[in-house]
C-alpha positions as CSV (number, residue, x, y, z in Angstrom):
1,Q,0.0,0.0,0.0
2,V,1.2,3.5,-0.7
3,Q,0.5,6.7,1.3
4,L,0.3,10.0,-0.6
5,V,0.7,13.5,0.8
6,E,0.2,16.6,-1.3
7,S,1.8,20.0,-0.6
8,G,2.3,23.3,-2.4
9,G,-1.2,24.6,-2.6
10,G,-2.1,28.1,-1.6
11,L,-3.6,31.4,-2.6
12,V,-2.3,32.9,-5.9
13,Q,-3.5,35.7,-8.1
14,A,-4.9,35.0,-11.6
15,G,-2.0,34.5,-14.0
16,G,0.3,33.2,-11.3
17,S,2.0,29.9,-10.9
18,L,2.2,27.1,-8.4
19,R,4.0,23.8,-8.1
20,L,2.2,21.0,-6.3
21,S,4.1,18.0,-4.9
22,C,2.9,14.6,-3.9
23,T,5.3,12.6,-1.7
24,A,4.7,8.9,-1.4
25,S,5.6,6.5,1.4
26,G,5.1,2.8,1.9
27,R,5.9,1.7,-1.6
28,T,7.8,3.3,-4.5
29,I,5.7,5.2,-7.0
30,S,7.6,3.5,-9.8
31,N,5.1,0.7,-9.4
32,Y,2.2,3.0,-10.3
33,K,0.8,5.2,-12.9
34,M,0.1,8.5,-11.2
35,G,-2.5,11.2,-11.7
36,W,-3.6,14.6,-10.4
37,F,-7.3,15.4,-10.0
38,R,-9.2,18.3,-8.6
39,Q,-12.6,18.9,-7.0
40,A,-14.3,22.3,-6.7
41,P,-17.2,22.9,-4.3
42,G,-20.4,21.3,-5.6
43,K,-18.6,19.6,-8.5
44,E,-17.4,16.1,-9.2
45,R,-13.7,15.2,-9.0
46,E,-12.1,15.7,-12.4
47,F,-8.9,14.5,-14.1
48,V,-6.2,17.1,-14.5
49,A,-3.1,15.2,-15.6
50,G,-1.6,11.7,-15.6
51,I,1.8,10.1,-16.1
52,G,2.8,6.6,-16.9
53,W,5.6,4.5,-15.6
54,I,7.7,6.0,-18.4
55,A,7.8,9.7,-17.6
56,S,7.5,10.7,-21.2
57,R,4.0,9.2,-21.4
58,T,1.6,11.9,-20.1
59,A,-2.0,13.0,-20.6
60,Y,-3.8,16.2,-19.8
61,A,-7.3,17.5,-19.5
62,D,-8.2,19.8,-22.3
63,S,-8.9,22.6,-19.9
64,M,-5.4,22.4,-18.6
65,K,-3.3,21.7,-21.7
66,G,-0.5,24.2,-22.1
67,R,-0.8,25.4,-18.5
68,V,0.2,22.4,-16.5
69,T,3.1,19.9,-16.6
70,I,3.1,16.6,-14.7
71,S,6.4,15.0,-13.8
72,R,7.7,12.3,-11.5
73,D,10.9,11.7,-9.7
74,N,10.9,8.1,-8.8
75,A,14.2,8.4,-6.9
76,K,12.5,11.0,-4.6
77,N,9.3,9.1,-4.6
78,T,7.6,12.3,-5.6
79,L,5.0,13.5,-8.2
80,Y,4.8,17.1,-9.3
81,L,2.3,19.3,-11.0
82,Q,3.6,22.6,-12.3
83,M,0.7,25.0,-13.0
84,S,1.0,28.4,-14.7
85,R,-1.4,31.1,-16.0
86,L,-3.8,30.1,-13.3
87,K,-7.4,31.2,-13.5
88,P,-10.1,31.7,-10.8
89,E,-11.9,28.6,-12.2
90,D,-8.9,26.5,-11.3
91,T,-9.8,27.0,-7.7
92,A,-10.2,23.5,-6.1
93,V,-8.8,20.9,-3.9
94,Y,-6.1,19.1,-5.8
95,Y,-5.4,15.4,-5.2
96,C,-2.7,13.1,-6.3
97,A,-3.6,9.4,-6.9
98,A,-1.9,6.2,-7.8
99,D,-3.2,3.6,-10.3
100,A,-2.0,0.1,-9.9
101,D,-3.3,-1.0,-13.3
102,R,-0.7,-2.8,-15.4
103,T,-1.7,-1.5,-18.8
104,L,0.1,1.3,-20.6
105,A,-3.0,3.5,-20.9
106,I,-3.2,6.6,-18.6
107,R,-6.7,6.4,-17.2
108,V,-8.8,9.5,-16.5
109,G,-11.6,8.1,-14.4
110,A,-11.2,8.7,-10.7
111,D,-12.7,5.3,-9.9
112,N,-9.7,3.7,-11.6
113,Y,-7.2,5.0,-9.0
114,N,-6.4,2.9,-6.0
115,Y,-4.7,5.3,-3.6
116,W,-5.4,9.0,-2.8
117,G,-3.8,11.8,-0.9
118,Q,-5.8,14.1,1.4
119,G,-5.6,17.0,-1.1
120,T,-4.2,20.5,-1.1
121,Q,-6.3,23.6,-1.6
122,V,-5.5,25.9,-4.5
123,T,-7.3,29.2,-4.6
124,V,-6.9,31.6,-7.5
125,S,-8.1,35.2,-6.9
126,S,-9.2,37.4,-9.7
């Protein structure tokens, strides 16, 4: 089992940047495909970005393409999400998650992910 802890959230002005981190313990994240999701008040949890075991294999939600970059450092057991040109509508709790599935595909459904962090709040002011 893997435990995930997110950090790096906070309050930022529109147009600003943040880098979220997700540190894992218990097992190495190299065993998992990893993803970032977000959930705004009153909305369902939605996929933001995902990364396969091979770091060059990534996927992004259309709403985030060009504004976020997902990366992983297996040696540090850490997942990252670099976000830029943030908008007020990006305000949400951001979660990292681990997918134990053994296929190559990066899955976008939250139900596919086995382990979750507790989330970190990102608030973008206008």
